[in-house]
Structure formats: C-alpha cells, structure tokens
CHARMM internal coordinates of N, CA and C (Angstrom, degrees):
IC EDIT
DIST 1 N 1 CA 1.5027
DIST 1 CA 1 C 1.4914
ANGL 1 N 1 CA 1 C 106.05
DIST 1 C 2 N 1.2783
ANGL 1 CA 1 C 2 N 117.44
DIHE 1 N 1 CA 1 C 2 N 138.76
DIST 2 N 2 CA 1.4509
ANGL 1 C 2 N 2 CA 122.57
DIHE 1 CA 1 C 2 N 2 CA 176.44
DIST 2 CA 2 C 1.4272
ANGL 2 N 2 CA 2 C 112.28
DIHE 1 C 2 N 2 CA 2 C -93.79
DIST 2 C 3 N 1.2936
ANGL 2 CA 2 C 3 N 120.78
DIHE 2 N 2 CA 2 C 3 N 143.82
DIST 3 N 3 CA 1.3652
ANGL 2 C 3 N 3 CA 126.98
DIHE 2 CA 2 C 3 N 3 CA -178.17
DIST 3 CA 3 C 1.6069
ANGL 3 N 3 CA 3 C 107.85
DIHE 2 C 3 N 3 CA 3 C -101.59
DIST 3 C 4 N 1.3579
ANGL 3 CA 3 C 4 N 113.68
DIHE 3 N 3 CA 3 C 4 N 135.43
DIST 4 N 4 CA 1.5119
ANGL 3 C 4 N 4 CA 114.68
DIHE 3 CA 3 C 4 N 4 CA -179.86
DIST 4 CA 4 C 1.5468
ANGL 4 N 4 CA 4 C 106.06
DIHE 3 C 4 N 4 CA 4 C -117.81
DIST 4 C 5 N 1.3631
ANGL 4 CA 4 C 5 N 112.97
DIHE 4 N 4 CA 4 C 5 N 140.77
DIST 5 N 5 CA 1.4151
ANGL 4 C 5 N 5 CA 119.08
DIHE 4 CA 4 C 5 N 5 CA -176.91
DIST 5 CA 5 C 1.5282
ANGL 5 N 5 CA 5 C 108.01
DIHE 4 C 5 N 5 CA 5 C -101.35
DIST 5 C 6 N 1.3990
ANGL 5 CA 5 C 6 N 113.26
DIHE 5 N 5 CA 5 C 6 N 130.20
DIST 6 N 6 CA 1.4428
ANGL 5 C 6 N 6 CA 122.61
DIHE 5 CA 5 C 6 N 6 CA 173.05
DIST 6 CA 6 C 1.5986
ANGL 6 N 6 CA 6 C 111.16
DIHE 5 C 6 N 6 CA 6 C 43.24
DIST 6 C 7 N 1.3204
ANGL 6 CA 6 C 7 N 114.11
DIHE 6 N 6 CA 6 C 7 N -141.82
DIST 7 N 7 CA 1.3991
ANGL 6 C 7 N 7 CA 118.82
DIHE 6 CA 6 C 7 N 7 CA -168.80
DIST 7 CA 7 C 1.5540
ANGL 7 N 7 CA 7 C 107.27
DIHE 6 C 7 N 7 CA 7 C -95.86
DIST 7 C 8 N 1.3325
ANGL 7 CA 7 C 8 N 113.03
DIHE 7 N 7 CA 7 C 8 N -9.91
DIST 8 N 8 CA 1.5821
ANGL 7 C 8 N 8 CA 114.77
DIHE 7 CA 7 C 8 N 8 CA -177.03
DIST 8 CA 8 C 1.4861
ANGL 8 N 8 CA 8 C 116.78
DIHE 7 C 8 N 8 CA 8 C -67.80
DIST 8 C 9 N 1.4054
ANGL 8 CA 8 C 9 N 111.18
DIHE 8 N 8 CA 8 C 9 N -22.87
DIST 9 N 9 CA 1.4917
ANGL 8 C 9 N 9 CA 113.86
DIHE 8 CA 8 C 9 N 9 CA -176.12
DIST 9 CA 9 C 1.5739
ANGL 9 N 9 CA 9 C 116.65
DIHE 8 C 9 N 9 CA 9 C 68.08
DIST 9 C 10 N 1.3477
ANGL 9 CA 9 C 10 N 114.11
DIHE 9 N 9 CA 9 C 10 N 28.16
DIST 10 N 10 CA 1.4642
ANGL 9 C 10 N 10 CA 117.46
DIHE 9 CA 9 C 10 N 10 CA 178.90
DIST 10 CA 10 C 1.5116
ANGL 10 N 10 CA 10 C 109.66
DIHE 9 C 10 N 10 CA 10 C -87.81
DIST 10 C 11 N 1.2972
ANGL 10 CA 10 C 11 N 114.94
DIHE 10 N 10 CA 10 C 11 N 140.74
DIST 11 N 11 CA 1.4390
ANGL 10 C 11 N 11 CA 117.89
DIHE 10 CA 10 C 11 N 11 CA 169.88
DIST 11 CA 11 C 1.4621
ANGL 11 N 11 CA 11 C 115.00
DIHE 10 C 11 N 11 CA 11 C -73.35
DIST 11 C 12 N 1.3349
ANGL 11 CA 11 C 12 N 116.89
DIHE 11 N 11 CA 11 C 12 N 126.21
DIST 12 N 12 CA 1.4923
ANGL 11 C 12 N 12 CA 120.64
DIHE 11 CA 11 C 12 N 12 CA -176.48
DIST 12 CA 12 C 1.5051
ANGL 12 N 12 CA 12 C 109.63
DIHE 11 C 12 N 12 CA 12 C -93.16
DIST 12 C 13 N 1.2503
ANGL 12 CA 12 C 13 N 124.38
DIHE 12 N 12 CA 12 C 13 N 0.15
DIST 13 N 13 CA 1.4347
ANGL 12 C 13 N 13 CA 123.01
DIHE 12 CA 12 C 13 N 13 CA 175.58
DIST 13 CA 13 C 1.4731
ANGL 13 N 13 CA 13 C 115.95
DIHE 12 C 13 N 13 CA 13 C -60.82
DIST 13 C 14 N 1.3965
ANGL 13 CA 13 C 14 N 116.12
DIHE 13 N 13 CA 13 C 14 N -37.19
DIST 14 N 14 CA 1.4836
ANGL 13 C 14 N 14 CA 121.46
DIHE 13 CA 13 C 14 N 14 CA 172.57
DIST 14 CA 14 C 1.5264
ANGL 14 N 14 CA 14 C 109.88
DIHE 13 C 14 N 14 CA 14 C -56.16
DIST 14 C 15 N 1.3398
ANGL 14 CA 14 C 15 N 116.32
DIHE 14 N 14 CA 14 C 15 N -44.13
DIST 15 N 15 CA 1.4839
ANGL 14 C 15 N 15 CA 120.75
DIHE 14 CA 14 C 15 N 15 CA -176.43
DIST 15 CA 15 C 1.4445
ANGL 15 N 15 CA 15 C 111.57
DIHE 14 C 15 N 15 CA 15 C -62.00
DIST 15 C 16 N 1.3414
ANGL 15 CA 15 C 16 N 115.19
DIHE 15 N 15 CA 15 C 16 N -38.69
DIST 16 N 16 CA 1.4387
ANGL 15 C 16 N 16 CA 117.75
DIHE 15 CA 15 C 16 N 16 CA -177.24
DIST 16 CA 16 C 1.5256
ANGL 16 N 16 CA 16 C 108.44
DIHE 15 C 16 N 16 CA 16 C -73.87
DIST 16 C 17 N 1.2949
ANGL 16 CA 16 C 17 N 120.27
DIHE 16 N 16 CA 16 C 17 N -30.95
DIST 17 N 17 CA 1.5125
ANGL 16 C 17 N 17 CA 118.20
DIHE 16 CA 16 C 17 N 17 CA 174.27
DIST 17 CA 17 C 1.4578
ANGL 17 N 17 CA 17 C 109.95
DIHE 16 C 17 N 17 CA 17 C -71.57
DIST 17 C 18 N 1.3619
ANGL 17 CA 17 C 18 N 124.14
DIHE 17 N 17 CA 17 C 18 N -33.10
DIST 18 N 18 CA 1.5022
ANGL 17 C 18 N 18 CA 127.38
DIHE 17 CA 17 C 18 N 18 CA 173.82
DIST 18 CA 18 C 1.5776
ANGL 18 N 18 CA 18 C 103.49
DIHE 17 C 18 N 18 CA 18 C -61.03
DIST 18 C 19 N 1.2730
ANGL 18 CA 18 C 19 N 122.77
DIHE 18 N 18 CA 18 C 19 N -52.22
DIST 19 N 19 CA 1.4119
ANGL 18 C 19 N 19 CA 127.28
DIHE 18 CA 18 C 19 N 19 CA -173.42
DIST 19 CA 19 C 1.5869
ANGL 19 N 19 CA 19 C 108.16
DIHE 18 C 19 N 19 CA 19 C -59.05
DIST 19 C 20 N 1.3362
ANGL 19 CA 19 C 20 N 118.51
DIHE 19 N 19 CA 19 C 20 N -45.69
DIST 20 N 20 CA 1.3629
ANGL 19 C 20 N 20 CA 120.85
DIHE 19 CA 19 C 20 N 20 CA 177.07
DIST 20 CA 20 C 1.5916
ANGL 20 N 20 CA 20 C 116.33
DIHE 19 C 20 N 20 CA 20 C -62.61
DIST 20 C 21 N 1.3088
ANGL 20 CA 20 C 21 N 109.33
DIHE 20 N 20 CA 20 C 21 N -34.75
DIST 21 N 21 CA 1.4897
ANGL 20 C 21 N 21 CA 113.22
DIHE 20 CA 20 C 21 N 21 CA 177.18
DIST 21 CA 21 C 1.5234
ANGL 21 N 21 CA 21 C 110.64
DIHE 20 C 21 N 21 CA 21 C -69.63
DIST 21 C 22 N 1.3180
ANGL 21 CA 21 C 22 N 118.06
DIHE 21 N 21 CA 21 C 22 N -44.69
DIST 22 N 22 CA 1.5272
ANGL 21 C 22 N 22 CA 120.51
DIHE 21 CA 21 C 22 N 22 CA 175.32
DIST 22 CA 22 C 1.4457
ANGL 22 N 22 CA 22 C 109.87
DIHE 21 C 22 N 22 CA 22 C -56.69
DIST 22 C 23 N 1.3356
ANGL 22 CA 22 C 23 N 119.31
DIHE 22 N 22 CA 22 C 23 N -49.99
DIST 23 N 23 CA 1.3883
ANGL 22 C 23 N 23 CA 121.35
DIHE 22 CA 22 C 23 N 23 CA -173.56
DIST 23 CA 23 C 1.6223
ANGL 23 N 23 CA 23 C 111.79
DIHE 22 C 23 N 23 CA 23 C -66.12
DIST 23 C 24 N 1.3462
ANGL 23 CA 23 C 24 N 109.87
DIHE 23 N 23 CA 23 C 24 N -36.42
DIST 24 N 24 CA 1.5306
ANGL 23 C 24 N 24 CA 113.62
DIHE 23 CA 23 C 24 N 24 CA 173.83
DIST 24 CA 24 C 1.5516
ANGL 24 N 24 CA 24 C 114.44
DIHE 23 C 24 N 24 CA 24 C -63.75
DIST 24 C 25 N 1.3338
ANGL 24 CA 24 C 25 N 111.57
DIHE 24 N 24 CA 24 C 25 N -37.74
DIST 25 N 25 CA 1.5303
ANGL 24 C 25 N 25 CA 115.12
DIHE 24 CA 24 C 25 N 25 CA 179.55
DIST 25 CA 25 C 1.5281
ANGL 25 N 25 CA 25 C 110.84
DIHE 24 C 25 N 25 CA 25 C -71.61
DIST 25 C 26 N 1.3170
ANGL 25 CA 25 C 26 N 119.14
DIHE 25 N 25 CA 25 C 26 N -37.23
DIST 26 N 26 CA 1.4388
ANGL 25 C 26 N 26 CA 123.63
DIHE 25 CA 25 C 26 N 26 CA 179.12
DIST 26 CA 26 C 1.5626
ANGL 26 N 26 CA 26 C 108.05
DIHE 25 C 26 N 26 CA 26 C -67.88
DIST 26 C 27 N 1.3234
ANGL 26 CA 26 C 27 N 114.72
DIHE 26 N 26 CA 26 C 27 N -38.80
DIST 27 N 27 CA 1.4893
ANGL 26 C 27 N 27 CA 120.85
DIHE 26 CA 26 C 27 N 27 CA 176.31
DIST 27 CA 27 C 1.5277
ANGL 27 N 27 CA 27 C 111.59
DIHE 26 C 27 N 27 CA 27 C -60.52
DIST 27 C 28 N 1.3712
ANGL 27 CA 27 C 28 N 117.97
DIHE 27 N 27 CA 27 C 28 N -44.33
DIST 28 N 28 CA 1.4405
ANGL 27 C 28 N 28 CA 122.89
DIHE 27 CA 27 C 28 N 28 CA 177.53
DIST 28 CA 28 C 1.5980
ANGL 28 N 28 CA 28 C 111.05
DIHE 27 C 28 N 28 CA 28 C -65.28
DIST 28 C 29 N 1.3248
ANGL 28 CA 28 C 29 N 111.10
DIHE 28 N 28 CA 28 C 29 N -40.10
DIST 29 N 29 CA 1.5205
ANGL 28 C 29 N 29 CA 114.02
DIHE 28 CA 28 C 29 N 29 CA -179.52
DIST 29 CA 29 C 1.5561
ANGL 29 N 29 CA 29 C 113.97
DIHE 28 C 29 N 29 CA 29 C -64.96
DIST 29 C 30 N 1.3621
ANGL 29 CA 29 C 30 N 115.12
DIHE 29 N 29 CA 29 C 30 N -40.02
DIST 30 N 30 CA 1.4864
ANGL 29 C 30 N 30 CA 122.97
DIHE 29 CA 29 C 30 N 30 CA 174.88
DIST 30 CA 30 C 1.4132
ANGL 30 N 30 CA 30 C 113.57
DIHE 29 C 30 N 30 CA 30 C -63.04
DIST 30 C 31 N 1.3154
ANGL 30 CA 30 C 31 N 120.42
DIHE 30 N 30 CA 30 C 31 N -28.23
DIST 31 N 31 CA 1.4131
ANGL 30 C 31 N 31 CA 120.45
DIHE 30 CA 30 C 31 N 31 CA -178.97
DIST 31 CA 31 C 1.5748
ANGL 31 N 31 CA 31 C 109.79
DIHE 30 C 31 N 31 CA 31 C -87.03
DIST 31 C 32 N 1.2382
ANGL 31 CA 31 C 32 N 116.83
DIHE 31 N 31 CA 31 C 32 N -0.40
DIST 32 N 32 CA 1.4544
ANGL 31 C 32 N 32 CA 128.26
DIHE 31 CA 31 C 32 N 32 CA 178.84
DIST 32 CA 32 C 1.5093
ANGL 32 N 32 CA 32 C 105.94
DIHE 31 C 32 N 32 CA 32 C -71.77
DIST 32 C 33 N 1.3066
ANGL 32 CA 32 C 33 N 122.75
DIHE 32 N 32 CA 32 C 33 N 143.36
DIST 33 N 33 CA 1.4624
ANGL 32 C 33 N 33 CA 122.58
DIHE 32 CA 32 C 33 N 33 CA -178.57
DIST 33 CA 33 C 1.5408
ANGL 33 N 33 CA 33 C 111.87
DIHE 32 C 33 N 33 CA 33 C -64.33
DIST 33 C 34 N 1.4173
ANGL 33 CA 33 C 34 N 120.20
DIHE 33 N 33 CA 33 C 34 N -24.17
DIST 34 N 34 CA 1.4047
ANGL 33 C 34 N 34 CA 124.86
DIHE 33 CA 33 C 34 N 34 CA 174.76
DIST 34 CA 34 C 1.4634
ANGL 34 N 34 CA 34 C 114.78
DIHE 33 C 34 N 34 CA 34 C -98.60
DIST 34 C 35 N 1.2926
ANGL 34 CA 34 C 35 N 120.58
DIHE 34 N 34 CA 34 C 35 N 13.07
DIST 35 N 35 CA 1.4507
ANGL 34 C 35 N 35 CA 125.31
DIHE 34 CA 34 C 35 N 35 CA -177.32
DIST 35 CA 35 C 1.4940
ANGL 35 N 35 CA 35 C 112.94
DIHE 34 C 35 N 35 CA 35 C -59.27
DIST 35 C 36 N 1.3957
ANGL 35 CA 35 C 36 N 119.05
DIHE 35 N 35 CA 35 C 36 N -38.36
DIST 36 N 36 CA 1.4763
ANGL 35 C 36 N 36 CA 119.65
DIHE 35 CA 35 C 36 N 36 CA -176.82
DIST 36 CA 36 C 1.6029
ANGL 36 N 36 CA 36 C 107.84
DIHE 35 C 36 N 36 CA 36 C -71.80
DIST 36 C 37 N 1.2777
ANGL 36 CA 36 C 37 N 115.56
DIHE 36 N 36 CA 36 C 37 N -35.73
DIST 37 N 37 CA 1.4596
ANGL 36 C 37 N 37 CA 119.46
DIHE 36 CA 36 C 37 N 37 CA -179.14
DIST 37 CA 37 C 1.4495
ANGL 37 N 37 CA 37 C 113.17
DIHE 36 C 37 N 37 CA 37 C -66.46
DIST 37 C 38 N 1.4468
ANGL 37 CA 37 C 38 N 116.82
DIHE 37 N 37 CA 37 C 38 N -43.40
DIST 38 N 38 CA 1.2996
ANGL 37 C 38 N 38 CA 126.15
DIHE 37 CA 37 C 38 N 38 CA 178.16
DIST 38 CA 38 C 1.6214
ANGL 38 N 38 CA 38 C 109.70
DIHE 37 C 38 N 38 CA 38 C -59.58
DIST 38 C 39 N 1.3510
ANGL 38 CA 38 C 39 N 112.66
DIHE 38 N 38 CA 38 C 39 N -52.47
DIST 39 N 39 CA 1.4121
ANGL 38 C 39 N 39 CA 116.71
DIHE 38 CA 38 C 39 N 39 CA 178.29
DIST 39 CA 39 C 1.5224
ANGL 39 N 39 CA 39 C 112.38
DIHE 38 C 39 N 39 CA 39 C -57.67
DIST 39 C 40 N 1.3088
ANGL 39 CA 39 C 40 N 121.91
DIHE 39 N 39 CA 39 C 40 N -46.80
DIST 40 N 40 CA 1.4076
ANGL 39 C 40 N 40 CA 121.68
DIHE 39 CA 39 C 40 N 40 CA 175.57
DIST 40 CA 40 C 1.5208
ANGL 40 N 40 CA 40 C 117.92
DIHE 39 C 40 N 40 CA 40 C -58.06
DIST 40 C 41 N 1.3680
ANGL 40 CA 40 C 41 N 114.16
DIHE 40 N 40 CA 40 C 41 N -42.31
DIST 41 N 41 CA 1.4515
ANGL 40 C 41 N 41 CA 117.14
DIHE 40 CA 40 C 41 N 41 CA 174.07
DIST 41 CA 41 C 1.4850
ANGL 41 N 41 CA 41 C 115.08
DIHE 40 C 41 N 41 CA 41 C -62.68
DIST 41 C 42 N 1.3405
ANGL 41 CA 41 C 42 N 116.32
DIHE 41 N 41 CA 41 C 42 N -43.72
DIST 42 N 42 CA 1.4632
ANGL 41 C 42 N 42 CA 118.16
DIHE 41 CA 41 C 42 N 42 CA -177.58
DIST 42 CA 42 C 1.5203
ANGL 42 N 42 CA 42 C 109.65
DIHE 41 C 42 N 42 CA 42 C -65.25
DIST 42 C 43 N 1.3304
ANGL 42 CA 42 C 43 N 119.24
DIHE 42 N 42 CA 42 C 43 N -40.00
DIST 43 N 43 CA 1.4559
ANGL 42 C 43 N 43 CA 121.47
DIHE 42 CA 42 C 43 N 43 CA -177.60
DIST 43 CA 43 C 1.4670
ANGL 43 N 43 CA 43 C 108.44
DIHE 42 C 43 N 43 CA 43 C -68.68
DIST 43 C 44 N 1.3980
ANGL 43 CA 43 C 44 N 123.58
DIHE 43 N 43 CA 43 C 44 N -39.01
DIST 44 N 44 CA 1.3729
ANGL 43 C 44 N 44 CA 125.29
DIHE 43 CA 43 C 44 N 44 CA 177.08
DIST 44 CA 44 C 1.5778
ANGL 44 N 44 CA 44 C 113.31
DIHE 43 C 44 N 44 CA 44 C -65.67
DIST 44 C 45 N 1.3523
ANGL 44 CA 44 C 45 N 116.25
DIHE 44 N 44 CA 44 C 45 N -39.03
DIST 45 N 45 CA 1.4523
ANGL 44 C 45 N 45 CA 122.24
DIHE 44 CA 44 C 45 N 45 CA 172.37
DIST 45 CA 45 C 1.4871
ANGL 45 N 45 CA 45 C 111.06
DIHE 44 C 45 N 45 CA 45 C -58.88
DIST 45 C 46 N 1.3914
ANGL 45 CA 45 C 46 N 114.57
DIHE 45 N 45 CA 45 C 46 N -50.73
DIST 46 N 46 CA 1.4460
ANGL 45 C 46 N 46 CA 116.28
DIHE 45 CA 45 C 46 N 46 CA 177.47
DIST 46 CA 46 C 1.4965
ANGL 46 N 46 CA 46 C 117.72
DIHE 45 C 46 N 46 CA 46 C -56.62
DIST 46 C 47 N 1.2851
ANGL 46 CA 46 C 47 N 113.61
DIHE 46 N 46 CA 46 C 47 N -42.17
DIST 47 N 47 CA 1.4840
ANGL 46 C 47 N 47 CA 122.48
DIHE 46 CA 46 C 47 N 47 CA 179.51
DIST 47 CA 47 C 1.6209
ANGL 47 N 47 CA 47 C 106.12
DIHE 46 C 47 N 47 CA 47 C -66.81
DIST 47 C 48 N 1.1887
ANGL 47 CA 47 C 48 N 119.64
DIHE 47 N 47 CA 47 C 48 N -41.68
DIST 48 N 48 CA 1.5197
ANGL 47 C 48 N 48 CA 120.72
DIHE 47 CA 47 C 48 N 48 CA 173.19
DIST 48 CA 48 C 1.5039
ANGL 48 N 48 CA 48 C 111.65
DIHE 47 C 48 N 48 CA 48 C -59.26
DIST 48 C 49 N 1.1701
ANGL 48 CA 48 C 49 N 117.01
DIHE 48 N 48 CA 48 C 49 N -43.51
DIST 49 N 49 CA 1.4445
ANGL 48 C 49 N 49 CA 120.22
DIHE 48 CA 48 C 49 N 49 CA -178.40
DIST 49 CA 49 C 1.5501
ANGL 49 N 49 CA 49 C 112.57
DIHE 48 C 49 N 49 CA 49 C -67.70
DIST 49 C 50 N 1.2735
ANGL 49 CA 49 C 50 N 114.34
DIHE 49 N 49 CA 49 C 50 N -36.94
DIST 50 N 50 CA 1.4927
ANGL 49 C 50 N 50 CA 120.29
DIHE 49 CA 49 C 50 N 50 CA 175.62
DIST 50 CA 50 C 1.5563
ANGL 50 N 50 CA 50 C 110.25
DIHE 49 C 50 N 50 CA 50 C -67.55
DIST 50 C 51 N 1.3097
ANGL 50 CA 50 C 51 N 115.73
DIHE 50 N 50 CA 50 C 51 N -36.42
DIST 51 N 51 CA 1.4803
ANGL 50 C 51 N 51 CA 120.98
DIHE 50 CA 50 C 51 N 51 CA 178.66
DIST 51 CA 51 C 1.6341
ANGL 51 N 51 CA 51 C 108.75
DIHE 50 C 51 N 51 CA 51 C -66.21
DIST 51 C 52 N 1.3207
ANGL 51 CA 51 C 52 N 112.63
DIHE 51 N 51 CA 51 C 52 N -42.74
DIST 52 N 52 CA 1.4809
ANGL 51 C 52 N 52 CA 119.50
DIHE 51 CA 51 C 52 N 52 CA -175.36
DIST 52 CA 52 C 1.5015
ANGL 52 N 52 CA 52 C 110.06
DIHE 51 C 52 N 52 CA 52 C -69.31
DIST 52 C 53 N 1.3629
ANGL 52 CA 52 C 53 N 118.49
DIHE 52 N 52 CA 52 C 53 N -36.33
DIST 53 N 53 CA 1.5236
ANGL 52 C 53 N 53 CA 125.63
DIHE 52 CA 52 C 53 N 53 CA 179.28
DIST 53 CA 53 C 1.4462
ANGL 53 N 53 CA 53 C 106.75
DIHE 52 C 53 N 53 CA 53 C -68.25
DIST 53 C 54 N 1.3296
ANGL 53 CA 53 C 54 N 120.44
DIHE 53 N 53 CA 53 C 54 N -48.22
DIST 54 N 54 CA 1.4319
ANGL 53 C 54 N 54 CA 126.09
DIHE 53 CA 53 C 54 N 54 CA -178.81
DIST 54 CA 54 C 1.5529
ANGL 54 N 54 CA 54 C 116.06
DIHE 53 C 54 N 54 CA 54 C -68.14
DIST 54 C 55 N 1.3190
ANGL 54 CA 54 C 55 N 116.34
DIHE 54 N 54 CA 54 C 55 N -28.40
DIST 55 N 55 CA 1.4270
ANGL 54 C 55 N 55 CA 123.49
DIHE 54 CA 54 C 55 N 55 CA 176.51
DIST 55 CA 55 C 1.5787
ANGL 55 N 55 CA 55 C 107.57
DIHE 54 C 55 N 55 CA 55 C -79.49
DIST 55 C 56 N 1.2838
ANGL 55 CA 55 C 56 N 119.04
DIHE 55 N 55 CA 55 C 56 N -33.88
DIST 56 N 56 CA 1.4652
ANGL 55 C 56 N 56 CA 117.33
DIHE 55 CA 55 C 56 N 56 CA -179.56
DIST 56 CA 56 C 1.5757
ANGL 56 N 56 CA 56 C 111.39
DIHE 55 C 56 N 56 CA 56 C -78.56
DIST 56 C 57 N 1.2785
ANGL 56 CA 56 C 57 N 114.25
DIHE 56 N 56 CA 56 C 57 N -28.04
DIST 57 N 57 CA 1.4463
ANGL 56 C 57 N 57 CA 115.53
DIHE 56 CA 56 C 57 N 57 CA -179.75
DIST 57 CA 57 C 1.4069
ANGL 57 N 57 CA 57 C 118.37
DIHE 56 C 57 N 57 CA 57 C -88.26
END
COOR INIT
IC SEED 1 N 1 CA 1 C
IC BUILD
C-alpha cells in the first residue's frame, strides 16, 4: 500500500528509502574506528556555526 502525504499526492515511499539510506550510512560511520572523533568534530563545528550566526545577528 502506498502512503500519500497531505494534498500534494506525493508518494512517501521514496522518502522512506532515503531515510533508510541515511541511517544505514550513519550506522556504518559509527562502526568506523574514528566514528566518535568524527561525531565530536561535527557537533563542535555545528555549535561554532550556531555561535557565529547568533553573534552576527
């Protein structure tokens, strides 16, 4: 059975496949031996970007 979103009539099955792909890639990344370091660096960079945007605004 296909799921339809709102009034647009778009098929959401493709969205679910994309979500599964992203989760699968993240799962593989976290099983990498450098997964924790990559996660820490990406969170730190995101936090720094938020600080820069809030300071400039």
